[in-house]
mmCIF file of the N, C-alpha and C atoms, coordinates in Angstrom:
data_MODEL
# 
_entry.id   MODEL 
# 
loop_
_atom_site.group_PDB 
_atom_site.id 
_atom_site.type_symbol 
_atom_site.label_atom_id 
_atom_site.label_alt_id 
_atom_site.label_comp_id 
_atom_site.label_asym_id 
_atom_site.label_entity_id 
_atom_site.label_seq_id 
_atom_site.pdbx_PDB_ins_code 
_atom_site.Cartn_x 
_atom_site.Cartn_y 
_atom_site.Cartn_z 
_atom_site.occupancy 
_atom_site.B_iso_or_equiv 
_atom_site.pdbx_formal_charge 
_atom_site.auth_seq_id 
_atom_site.auth_comp_id 
_atom_site.auth_asym_id 
_atom_site.auth_atom_id 
_atom_site.pdbx_PDB_model_num 
ATOM 1   N N  . MET A 1 1  ? -200.295 163.420 -52.129 1.00 0.00 ? 1  MET A N  1 
ATOM 2   C CA . MET A 1 1  ? -200.544 164.374 -51.403 1.00 0.00 ? 1  MET A CA 1 
ATOM 3   C C  . MET A 1 1  ? -202.222 164.357 -50.576 1.00 0.00 ? 1  MET A C  1 
ATOM 4   N N  . GLY A 1 2  ? -202.034 164.174 -49.359 1.00 0.00 ? 2  GLY A N  1 
ATOM 5   C CA . GLY A 1 2  ? -203.241 163.783 -48.440 1.00 0.00 ? 2  GLY A CA 1 
ATOM 6   C C  . GLY A 1 2  ? -203.882 165.224 -48.203 1.00 0.00 ? 2  GLY A C  1 
ATOM 7   N N  . SER A 1 3  ? -204.946 165.194 -47.651 1.00 0.00 ? 3  SER A N  1 
ATOM 8   C CA . SER A 1 3  ? -205.667 166.320 -47.193 1.00 0.00 ? 3  SER A CA 1 
ATOM 9   C C  . SER A 1 3  ? -205.586 166.524 -45.845 1.00 0.00 ? 3  SER A C  1 
ATOM 10  N N  . LYS A 1 4  ? -205.564 167.667 -45.366 1.00 0.00 ? 4  LYS A N  1 
ATOM 11  C CA . LYS A 1 4  ? -205.437 167.702 -43.638 1.00 0.00 ? 4  LYS A CA 1 
ATOM 12  C C  . LYS A 1 4  ? -206.582 167.688 -42.711 1.00 0.00 ? 4  LYS A C  1 
ATOM 13  N N  . TYR A 1 5  ? -207.786 167.481 -43.431 1.00 0.00 ? 5  TYR A N  1 
ATOM 14  C CA . TYR A 1 5  ? -209.330 167.331 -42.842 1.00 0.00 ? 5  TYR A CA 1 
ATOM 15  C C  . TYR A 1 5  ? -209.375 165.785 -43.107 1.00 0.00 ? 5  TYR A C  1 
ATOM 16  N N  . PRO A 1 6  ? -209.392 165.067 -42.004 1.00 0.00 ? 6  PRO A N  1 
ATOM 17  C CA . PRO A 1 6  ? -209.721 163.906 -41.945 1.00 0.00 ? 6  PRO A CA 1 
ATOM 18  C C  . PRO A 1 6  ? -211.424 163.296 -42.214 1.00 0.00 ? 6  PRO A C  1 
ATOM 19  N N  . ILE A 1 7  ? -211.555 161.666 -42.536 1.00 0.00 ? 7  ILE A N  1 
ATOM 20  C CA . ILE A 1 7  ? -212.991 161.598 -42.392 1.00 0.00 ? 7  ILE A CA 1 
ATOM 21  C C  . ILE A 1 7  ? -213.610 161.066 -41.220 1.00 0.00 ? 7  ILE A C  1 
ATOM 22  N N  . LEU A 1 8  ? -214.221 161.616 -40.780 1.00 0.00 ? 8  LEU A N  1 
ATOM 23  C CA . LEU A 1 8  ? -214.639 161.074 -39.209 1.00 0.00 ? 8  LEU A CA 1 
ATOM 24  C C  . LEU A 1 8  ? -216.071 160.855 -39.481 1.00 0.00 ? 8  LEU A C  1 
ATOM 25  N N  . THR A 1 9  ? -216.228 160.012 -38.444 1.00 0.00 ? 9  THR A N  1 
ATOM 26  C CA . THR A 1 9  ? -217.743 159.694 -38.358 1.00 0.00 ? 9  THR A CA 1 
ATOM 27  C C  . THR A 1 9  ? -218.389 160.764 -37.318 1.00 0.00 ? 9  THR A C  1 
ATOM 28  N N  . PRO A 1 10 ? -219.895 160.479 -37.335 1.00 0.00 ? 10 PRO A N  1 
ATOM 29  C CA . PRO A 1 10 ? -220.711 161.513 -36.660 1.00 0.00 ? 10 PRO A CA 1 
ATOM 30  C C  . PRO A 1 10 ? -220.433 161.451 -35.422 1.00 0.00 ? 10 PRO A C  1 
ATOM 31  N N  . LYS A 1 11 ? -220.378 160.009 -34.949 1.00 0.00 ? 11 LYS A N  1 
ATOM 32  C CA . LYS A 1 11 ? -220.207 160.062 -33.154 1.00 0.00 ? 11 LYS A CA 1 
ATOM 33  C C  . LYS A 1 11 ? -219.064 161.275 -32.709 1.00 0.00 ? 11 LYS A C  1 
ATOM 34  N N  . GLU A 1 12 ? -217.869 160.863 -33.567 1.00 0.00 ? 12 GLU A N  1 
ATOM 35  C CA . GLU A 1 12 ? -216.735 161.759 -33.446 1.00 0.00 ? 12 GLU A CA 1 
ATOM 36  C C  . GLU A 1 12 ? -216.666 163.345 -33.550 1.00 0.00 ? 12 GLU A C  1 
ATOM 37  N N  . ILE A 1 13 ? -217.601 163.394 -34.423 1.00 0.00 ? 13 ILE A N  1 
ATOM 38  C CA . ILE A 1 13 ? -217.495 164.838 -34.537 1.00 0.00 ? 13 ILE A CA 1 
ATOM 39  C C  . ILE A 1 13 ? -218.610 165.824 -33.369 1.00 0.00 ? 13 ILE A C  1 
ATOM 40  N N  . ILE A 1 14 ? -219.640 165.237 -33.258 1.00 0.00 ? 14 ILE A N  1 
ATOM 41  C CA . ILE A 1 14 ? -220.419 165.313 -32.077 1.00 0.00 ? 14 ILE A CA 1 
ATOM 42  C C  . ILE A 1 14 ? -219.595 165.157 -30.663 1.00 0.00 ? 14 ILE A C  1 
ATOM 43  N N  . ARG A 1 15 ? -219.478 164.073 -30.448 1.00 0.00 ? 15 ARG A N  1 
ATOM 44  C CA . ARG A 1 15 ? -218.382 163.837 -29.321 1.00 0.00 ? 15 ARG A CA 1 
ATOM 45  C C  . ARG A 1 15 ? -217.126 165.634 -28.775 1.00 0.00 ? 15 ARG A C  1 
ATOM 46  N N  . VAL A 1 16 ? -216.680 165.539 -29.986 1.00 0.00 ? 16 VAL A N  1 
ATOM 47  C CA . VAL A 1 16 ? -215.829 167.193 -29.919 1.00 0.00 ? 16 VAL A CA 1 
ATOM 48  C C  . VAL A 1 16 ? -216.654 168.536 -29.715 1.00 0.00 ? 16 VAL A C  1 
ATOM 49  N N  . LEU A 1 17 ? -217.722 168.437 -30.526 1.00 0.00 ? 17 LEU A N  1 
ATOM 50  C CA . LEU A 1 17 ? -218.611 169.213 -30.415 1.00 0.00 ? 17 LEU A CA 1 
ATOM 51  C C  . LEU A 1 17 ? -219.019 169.860 -29.307 1.00 0.00 ? 17 LEU A C  1 
ATOM 52  N N  . GLU A 1 18 ? -219.473 168.710 -28.649 1.00 0.00 ? 18 GLU A N  1 
ATOM 53  C CA . GLU A 1 18 ? -220.062 168.557 -26.856 1.00 0.00 ? 18 GLU A CA 1 
ATOM 54  C C  . GLU A 1 18 ? -219.269 169.002 -26.287 1.00 0.00 ? 18 GLU A C  1 
ATOM 55  N N  . LYS A 1 19 ? -217.823 169.028 -26.421 1.00 0.00 ? 19 LYS A N  1 
ATOM 56  C CA . LYS A 1 19 ? -216.479 169.196 -25.477 1.00 0.00 ? 19 LYS A CA 1 
ATOM 57  C C  . LYS A 1 19 ? -216.030 171.057 -25.749 1.00 0.00 ? 19 LYS A C  1 
ATOM 58  N N  . PHE A 1 20 ? -216.845 171.394 -26.657 1.00 0.00 ? 20 PHE A N  1 
ATOM 59  C CA . PHE A 1 20 ? -217.088 173.185 -27.350 1.00 0.00 ? 20 PHE A CA 1 
ATOM 60  C C  . PHE A 1 20 ? -218.597 173.519 -26.483 1.00 0.00 ? 20 PHE A C  1 
ATOM 61  N N  . ASN A 1 21 ? -219.126 172.884 -25.506 1.00 0.00 ? 21 ASN A N  1 
ATOM 62  C CA . ASN A 1 21 ? -220.301 173.379 -25.017 1.00 0.00 ? 21 ASN A CA 1 
ATOM 63  C C  . ASN A 1 21 ? -221.430 173.409 -26.345 1.00 0.00 ? 21 ASN A C  1 
ATOM 64  N N  . PHE A 1 22 ? -221.588 172.703 -27.430 1.00 0.00 ? 22 PHE A N  1 
ATOM 65  C CA . PHE A 1 22 ? -222.749 172.206 -28.090 1.00 0.00 ? 22 PHE A CA 1 
ATOM 66  C C  . PHE A 1 22 ? -223.542 171.576 -28.028 1.00 0.00 ? 22 PHE A C  1 
ATOM 67  N N  . ARG A 1 23 ? -224.658 171.785 -27.964 1.00 0.00 ? 23 ARG A N  1 
ATOM 68  C CA . ARG A 1 23 ? -226.054 171.048 -27.581 1.00 0.00 ? 23 ARG A CA 1 
ATOM 69  C C  . ARG A 1 23 ? -226.873 170.520 -28.414 1.00 0.00 ? 23 ARG A C  1 
ATOM 70  N N  . PHE A 1 24 ? -227.396 169.294 -28.024 1.00 0.00 ? 24 PHE A N  1 
ATOM 71  C CA . PHE A 1 24 ? -228.545 169.167 -29.172 1.00 0.00 ? 24 PHE A CA 1 
ATOM 72  C C  . PHE A 1 24 ? -229.699 169.817 -29.105 1.00 0.00 ? 24 PHE A C  1 
ATOM 73  N N  . VAL A 1 25 ? -230.163 170.154 -30.194 1.00 0.00 ? 25 VAL A N  1 
ATOM 74  C CA . VAL A 1 25 ? -231.200 170.966 -30.763 1.00 0.00 ? 25 VAL A CA 1 
ATOM 75  C C  . VAL A 1 25 ? -232.390 170.365 -30.977 1.00 0.00 ? 25 VAL A C  1 
ATOM 76  N N  . SER A 1 26 ? -232.195 170.059 -32.106 1.00 0.00 ? 26 SER A N  1 
ATOM 77  C CA . SER A 1 26 ? -232.937 169.067 -32.997 1.00 0.00 ? 26 SER A CA 1 
ATOM 78  C C  . SER A 1 26 ? -232.605 168.005 -34.132 1.00 0.00 ? 26 SER A C  1 
ATOM 79  N N  . GLN A 1 27 ? -233.602 166.685 -34.530 1.00 0.00 ? 27 GLN A N  1 
ATOM 80  C CA . GLN A 1 27 ? -232.938 166.317 -35.674 1.00 0.00 ? 27 GLN A CA 1 
ATOM 81  C C  . GLN A 1 27 ? -234.254 166.090 -36.464 1.00 0.00 ? 27 GLN A C  1 
ATOM 82  N N  . LYS A 1 28 ? -233.932 166.174 -37.970 1.00 0.00 ? 28 LYS A N  1 
ATOM 83  C CA . LYS A 1 28 ? -234.829 166.168 -39.121 1.00 0.00 ? 28 LYS A CA 1 
ATOM 84  C C  . LYS A 1 28 ? -234.168 165.150 -39.883 1.00 0.00 ? 28 LYS A C  1 
ATOM 85  N N  . GLY A 1 29 ? -234.738 163.985 -40.105 1.00 0.00 ? 29 GLY A N  1 
ATOM 86  C CA . GLY A 1 29 ? -234.300 162.636 -40.779 1.00 0.00 ? 29 GLY A CA 1 
ATOM 87  C C  . GLY A 1 29 ? -232.987 162.468 -40.221 1.00 0.00 ? 29 GLY A C  1 
ATOM 88  N N  . SER A 1 30 ? -231.865 162.457 -41.476 1.00 0.00 ? 30 SER A N  1 
ATOM 89  C CA . SER A 1 30 ? -230.476 162.025 -41.159 1.00 0.00 ? 30 SER A CA 1 
ATOM 90  C C  . SER A 1 30 ? -229.763 163.455 -40.481 1.00 0.00 ? 30 SER A C  1 
ATOM 91  N N  . HIS A 1 31 ? -230.401 164.700 -40.393 1.00 0.00 ? 31 HIS A N  1 
ATOM 92  C CA . HIS A 1 31 ? -229.570 165.561 -40.019 1.00 0.00 ? 31 HIS A CA 1 
ATOM 93  C C  . HIS A 1 31 ? -230.096 166.304 -38.771 1.00 0.00 ? 31 HIS A C  1 
ATOM 94  N N  . ILE A 1 32 ? -228.708 166.492 -37.602 1.00 0.00 ? 32 ILE A N  1 
ATOM 95  C CA . ILE A 1 32 ? -229.028 166.615 -36.391 1.00 0.00 ? 32 ILE A CA 1 
ATOM 96  C C  . ILE A 1 32 ? -228.154 167.842 -36.113 1.00 0.00 ? 32 ILE A C  1 
ATOM 97  N N  . LYS A 1 33 ? -228.999 168.961 -35.499 1.00 0.00 ? 33 LYS A N  1 
ATOM 98  C CA . LYS A 1 33 ? -228.831 169.821 -35.293 1.00 0.00 ? 33 LYS A CA 1 
ATOM 99  C C  . LYS A 1 33 ? -228.153 170.379 -33.828 1.00 0.00 ? 33 LYS A C  1 
ATOM 100 N N  . TYR A 1 34 ? -226.801 171.083 -33.572 1.00 0.00 ? 34 TYR A N  1 
ATOM 101 C CA . TYR A 1 34 ? -226.774 171.368 -32.641 1.00 0.00 ? 34 TYR A CA 1 
ATOM 102 C C  . TYR A 1 34 ? -226.006 172.905 -32.642 1.00 0.00 ? 34 TYR A C  1 
ATOM 103 N N  . SER A 1 35 ? -225.905 173.339 -30.897 1.00 0.00 ? 35 SER A N  1 
ATOM 104 C CA . SER A 1 35 ? -225.938 174.751 -31.090 1.00 0.00 ? 35 SER A CA 1 
ATOM 105 C C  . SER A 1 35 ? -225.691 174.839 -29.728 1.00 0.00 ? 35 SER A C  1 
ATOM 106 N N  . ASP A 1 36 ? -224.466 176.353 -29.789 1.00 0.00 ? 36 ASP A N  1 
ATOM 107 C CA . ASP A 1 36 ? -223.851 176.728 -28.534 1.00 0.00 ? 36 ASP A CA 1 
ATOM 108 C C  . ASP A 1 36 ? -224.758 178.218 -27.899 1.00 0.00 ? 36 ASP A C  1 
ATOM 109 N N  . GLY A 1 37 ? -225.544 178.425 -28.500 1.00 0.00 ? 37 GLY A N  1 
ATOM 110 C CA . GLY A 1 37 ? -226.224 179.486 -28.071 1.00 0.00 ? 37 GLY A CA 1 
ATOM 111 C C  . GLY A 1 37 ? -225.918 180.916 -29.356 1.00 0.00 ? 37 GLY A C  1 
ATOM 112 N N  . TYR A 1 38 ? -224.937 180.453 -29.937 1.00 0.00 ? 38 TYR A N  1 
ATOM 113 C CA . TYR A 1 38 ? -224.468 181.555 -31.198 1.00 0.00 ? 38 TYR A CA 1 
ATOM 114 C C  . TYR A 1 38 ? -224.290 181.168 -32.502 1.00 0.00 ? 38 TYR A C  1 
ATOM 115 N N  . HIS A 1 39 ? -223.469 179.895 -32.131 1.00 0.00 ? 39 HIS A N  1 
ATOM 116 C CA . HIS A 1 39 ? -223.430 179.321 -33.572 1.00 0.00 ? 39 HIS A CA 1 
ATOM 117 C C  . HIS A 1 39 ? -224.240 178.159 -33.685 1.00 0.00 ? 39 HIS A C  1 
ATOM 118 N N  . VAL A 1 40 ? -224.926 177.656 -35.113 1.00 0.00 ? 40 VAL A N  1 
ATOM 119 C CA . VAL A 1 40 ? -225.484 176.483 -34.961 1.00 0.00 ? 40 VAL A CA 1 
ATOM 120 C C  . VAL A 1 40 ? -225.018 175.780 -36.590 1.00 0.00 ? 40 VAL A C  1 
ATOM 121 N N  . VAL A 1 41 ? -224.758 174.485 -35.857 1.00 0.00 ? 41 VAL A N  1 
ATOM 122 C CA . VAL A 1 41 ? -223.898 173.380 -36.717 1.00 0.00 ? 41 VAL A CA 1 
ATOM 123 C C  . VAL A 1 41 ? -224.941 172.165 -37.257 1.00 0.00 ? 41 VAL A C  1 
ATOM 124 N N  . ILE A 1 42 ? -225.246 171.670 -38.272 1.00 0.00 ? 42 ILE A N  1 
ATOM 125 C CA . ILE A 1 42 ? -225.760 170.478 -38.814 1.00 0.00 ? 42 ILE A CA 1 
ATOM 126 C C  . ILE A 1 42 ? -224.878 169.587 -39.404 1.00 0.00 ? 42 ILE A C  1 
ATOM 127 N N  . VAL A 1 43 ? -224.876 168.568 -38.053 1.00 0.00 ? 43 VAL A N  1 
ATOM 128 C CA . VAL A 1 43 ? -224.091 166.959 -38.859 1.00 0.00 ? 43 VAL A CA 1 
ATOM 129 C C  . VAL A 1 43 ? -224.693 165.875 -39.413 1.00 0.00 ? 43 VAL A C  1 
ATOM 130 N N  . PRO A 1 44 ? -224.452 165.408 -40.441 1.00 0.00 ? 44 PRO A N  1 
ATOM 131 C CA . PRO A 1 44 ? -225.389 164.500 -41.236 1.00 0.00 ? 44 PRO A CA 1 
ATOM 132 C C  . PRO A 1 44 ? -225.138 163.511 -40.673 1.00 0.00 ? 44 PRO A C  1 
ATOM 133 N N  . ASN A 1 45 ? -225.844 162.517 -40.301 1.00 0.00 ? 45 ASN A N  1 
ATOM 134 C CA . ASN A 1 45 ? -226.234 161.230 -39.561 1.00 0.00 ? 45 ASN A CA 1 
ATOM 135 C C  . ASN A 1 45 ? -225.774 159.557 -40.516 1.00 0.00 ? 45 ASN A C  1 
ATOM 136 N N  . HIS A 1 46 ? -224.548 159.923 -41.230 1.00 0.00 ? 46 HIS A N  1 
ATOM 137 C CA . HIS A 1 46 ? -224.199 158.788 -42.192 1.00 0.00 ? 46 HIS A CA 1 
ATOM 138 C C  . HIS A 1 46 ? -223.186 158.415 -41.596 1.00 0.00 ? 46 HIS A C  1 
ATOM 139 N N  . ASP A 1 47 ? -222.693 157.355 -42.605 1.00 0.00 ? 47 ASP A N  1 
ATOM 140 C CA . ASP A 1 47 ? -221.760 156.402 -41.909 1.00 0.00 ? 47 ASP A CA 1 
ATOM 141 C C  . ASP A 1 47 ? -220.276 157.322 -41.609 1.00 0.00 ? 47 ASP A C  1 
ATOM 142 N N  . GLU A 1 48 ? -219.985 157.839 -42.794 1.00 0.00 ? 48 GLU A N  1 
ATOM 143 C CA . GLU A 1 48 ? -218.392 158.807 -42.446 1.00 0.00 ? 48 GLU A CA 1 
ATOM 144 C C  . GLU A 1 48 ? -219.502 160.257 -42.824 1.00 0.00 ? 48 GLU A C  1 
ATOM 145 N N  . VAL A 1 49 ? -218.302 161.287 -42.272 1.00 0.00 ? 49 VAL A N  1 
ATOM 146 C CA . VAL A 1 49 ? -218.914 162.841 -42.703 1.00 0.00 ? 49 VAL A CA 1 
ATOM 147 C C  . VAL A 1 49 ? -217.556 163.037 -43.532 1.00 0.00 ? 49 VAL A C  1 
ATOM 148 N N  . ALA A 1 50 ? -218.010 163.619 -44.952 1.00 0.00 ? 50 ALA A N  1 
ATOM 149 C CA . ALA A 1 50 ? -217.005 163.777 -46.223 1.00 0.00 ? 50 ALA A CA 1 
ATOM 150 C C  . ALA A 1 50 ? -216.143 165.235 -45.774 1.00 0.00 ? 50 ALA A C  1 
ATOM 151 N N  . ARG A 1 51 ? -214.912 165.197 -46.290 1.00 0.00 ? 51 ARG A N  1 
ATOM 152 C CA . ARG A 1 51 ? -213.928 165.979 -45.925 1.00 0.00 ? 51 ARG A CA 1 
ATOM 153 C C  . ARG A 1 51 ? -214.579 167.408 -45.747 1.00 0.00 ? 51 ARG A C  1 
ATOM 154 N N  . GLY A 1 52 ? -215.154 167.921 -47.265 1.00 0.00 ? 52 GLY A N  1 
ATOM 155 C CA . GLY A 1 52 ? -215.903 168.696 -47.746 1.00 0.00 ? 52 GLY A CA 1 
ATOM 156 C C  . GLY A 1 52 ? -216.920 169.218 -46.531 1.00 0.00 ? 52 GLY A C  1 
ATOM 157 N N  . THR A 1 53 ? -217.812 168.192 -46.155 1.00 0.00 ? 53 THR A N  1 
ATOM 158 C CA . THR A 1 53 ? -218.731 168.458 -45.041 1.00 0.00 ? 53 THR A CA 1 
ATOM 159 C C  . THR A 1 53 ? -217.891 168.621 -43.313 1.00 0.00 ? 53 THR A C  1 
ATOM 160 N N  . PHE A 1 54 ? -217.232 168.085 -42.848 1.00 0.00 ? 54 PHE A N  1 
ATOM 161 C CA . PHE A 1 54 ? -216.364 168.281 -42.053 1.00 0.00 ? 54 PHE A CA 1 
ATOM 162 C C  . PHE A 1 54 ? -215.609 169.657 -42.035 1.00 0.00 ? 54 PHE A C  1 
ATOM 163 N N  . LYS A 1 55 ? -214.950 169.990 -43.366 1.00 0.00 ? 55 LYS A N  1 
ATOM 164 C CA . LYS A 1 55 ? -214.885 171.578 -43.320 1.00 0.00 ? 55 LYS A CA 1 
ATOM 165 C C  . LYS A 1 55 ? -216.078 172.658 -43.068 1.00 0.00 ? 55 LYS A C  1 
ATOM 166 N N  . SER A 1 56 ? -216.899 172.497 -43.877 1.00 0.00 ? 56 SER A N  1 
ATOM 167 C CA . SER A 1 56 ? -218.350 173.203 -43.615 1.00 0.00 ? 56 SER A CA 1 
ATOM 168 C C  . SER A 1 56 ? -218.325 173.441 -42.402 1.00 0.00 ? 56 SER A C  1 
ATOM 169 N N  . ILE A 1 57 ? -218.751 172.125 -41.315 1.00 0.00 ? 57 ILE A N  1 
ATOM 170 C CA . ILE A 1 57 ? -218.698 172.106 -39.709 1.00 0.00 ? 57 ILE A CA 1 
ATOM 171 C C  . ILE A 1 57 ? -218.098 172.849 -39.106 1.00 0.00 ? 57 ILE A C  1 
ATOM 172 N N  . LEU A 1 58 ? -216.566 172.917 -39.490 1.00 0.00 ? 58 LEU A N  1 
ATOM 173 C CA . LEU A 1 58 ? -215.403 173.757 -38.576 1.00 0.00 ? 58 LEU A CA 1 
ATOM 174 C C  . LEU A 1 58 ? -216.047 175.341 -39.062 1.00 0.00 ? 58 LEU A C  1 
ATOM 175 N N  . ASN A 1 59 ? -216.433 175.587 -40.086 1.00 0.00 ? 59 ASN A N  1 
ATOM 176 C CA . ASN A 1 59 ? -216.520 176.822 -40.434 1.00 0.00 ? 59 ASN A CA 1 
ATOM 177 C C  . ASN A 1 59 ? -217.854 177.501 -39.617 1.00 0.00 ? 59 ASN A C  1 
ATOM 178 N N  . GLN A 1 60 ? -218.846 176.581 -39.731 1.00 0.00 ? 60 GLN A N  1 
ATOM 179 C CA . GLN A 1 60 ? -220.267 176.925 -38.908 1.00 0.00 ? 60 GLN A CA 1 
ATOM 180 C C  . GLN A 1 60 ? -219.893 177.113 -37.483 1.00 0.00 ? 60 GLN A C  1 
ATOM 181 N N  . SER A 1 61 ? -219.071 176.228 -37.085 1.00 0.00 ? 61 SER A N  1 
ATOM 182 C CA . SER A 1 61 ? -218.667 175.988 -35.609 1.00 0.00 ? 61 SER A CA 1 
ATOM 183 C C  . SER A 1 61 ? -218.204 177.436 -35.248 1.00 0.00 ? 61 SER A C  1 
ATOM 184 N N  . GLY A 1 62 ? -216.860 177.482 -35.842 1.00 0.00 ? 62 GLY A N  1 
ATOM 185 C CA . GLY A 1 62 ? -216.052 178.712 -35.642 1.00 0.00 ? 62 GLY A CA 1 
ATOM 186 C C  . GLY A 1 62 ? -214.981 178.032 -34.508 1.00 0.00 ? 62 GLY A C  1 
ATOM 187 N N  . ILE A 1 63 ? -214.817 176.828 -34.705 1.00 0.00 ? 63 ILE A N  1 
ATOM 188 C CA . ILE A 1 63 ? -213.520 175.603 -34.224 1.00 0.00 ? 63 ILE A CA 1 
ATOM 189 C C  . ILE A 1 63 ? -212.552 175.704 -35.504 1.00 0.00 ? 63 ILE A C  1 
ATOM 190 N N  . SER A 1 64 ? -211.288 176.022 -34.994 1.00 0.00 ? 64 SER A N  1 
ATOM 191 C CA . SER A 1 64 ? -210.358 175.835 -35.692 1.00 0.00 ? 64 SER A CA 1 
ATOM 192 C C  . SER A 1 64 ? -209.990 174.453 -35.762 1.00 0.00 ? 64 SER A C  1 
ATOM 193 N N  . LEU A 1 65 ? -209.331 173.826 -37.167 1.00 0.00 ? 65 LEU A N  1 
ATOM 194 C CA . LEU A 1 65 ? -208.943 172.281 -37.159 1.00 0.00 ? 65 LEU A CA 1 
ATOM 195 C C  . LEU A 1 65 ? -208.435 171.840 -36.465 1.00 0.00 ? 65 LEU A C  1 
ATOM 196 N N  . GLU A 1 66 ? -206.946 172.913 -35.860 1.00 0.00 ? 66 GLU A N  1 
ATOM 197 C CA . GLU A 1 66 ? -206.020 172.138 -35.290 1.00 0.00 ? 66 GLU A CA 1 
ATOM 198 C C  . GLU A 1 66 ? -206.859 171.912 -33.742 1.00 0.00 ? 66 GLU A C  1 
ATOM 199 N N  . ASP A 1 67 ? -207.593 173.126 -32.593 1.00 0.00 ? 67 ASP A N  1 
ATOM 200 C CA . ASP A 1 67 ? -208.401 173.000 -31.758 1.00 0.00 ? 67 ASP A CA 1 
ATOM 201 C C  . ASP A 1 67 ? -209.232 171.652 -31.666 1.00 0.00 ? 67 ASP A C  1 
ATOM 202 N N  . PHE A 1 68 ? -209.816 171.292 -32.969 1.00 0.00 ? 68 PHE A N  1 
ATOM 203 C CA . PHE A 1 68 ? -210.881 170.183 -33.173 1.00 0.00 ? 68 PHE A CA 1 
ATOM 204 C C  . PHE A 1 68 ? -210.322 168.585 -33.028 1.00 0.00 ? 68 PHE A C  1 
ATOM 205 N N  . LEU A 1 69 ? -209.036 168.616 -33.733 1.00 0.00 ? 69 LEU A N  1 
ATOM 206 C CA . LEU A 1 69 ? -208.126 167.780 -33.808 1.00 0.00 ? 69 LEU A CA 1 
ATOM 207 C C  . LEU A 1 69 ? -207.492 167.186 -32.549 1.00 0.00 ? 69 LEU A C  1 
ATOM 208 N N  . LEU A 1 70 ? -207.137 168.320 -31.684 1.00 0.00 ? 70 LEU A N  1 
ATOM 209 C CA . LEU A 1 70 ? -206.595 168.347 -30.384 1.00 0.00 ? 70 LEU A CA 1 
ATOM 210 C C  . LEU A 1 70 ? -207.659 167.442 -29.367 1.00 0.00 ? 70 LEU A C  1 
ATOM 211 N N  . SER A 1 71 ? -208.888 168.007 -29.603 1.00 0.00 ? 71 SER A N  1 
ATOM 212 C CA . SER A 1 71 ? -209.881 167.378 -28.535 1.00 0.00 ? 71 SER A CA 1 
ATOM 213 C C  . SER A 1 71 ? -210.634 165.972 -28.972 1.00 0.00 ? 71 SER A C  1 
ATOM 214 N N  . LEU A 1 72 ? -209.875 165.538 -30.240 1.00 0.00 ? 72 LEU A N  1 
ATOM 215 C CA . LEU A 1 72 ? -210.862 164.186 -31.030 1.00 0.00 ? 72 LEU A CA 1 
ATOM 216 C C  . LEU A 1 72 ? -210.371 163.215 -29.638 1.00 0.00 ? 72 LEU A C  1 
# 
């Protein structure tokens, strides 16, 4: 049984966050901070973002998995 959370690259995640009006705030090392004025999301700039980290990004952003995947 596979996970419903895909493994994505940081670029794919950032592209969708920007569609939801998240904007770049700052970067410290390999961690990039995005905000929509209410939610703050930290995206690790690694080759792949782990499933658990992706799930945490969704929780931080308030975006549902279905809405996120439709915006890919």
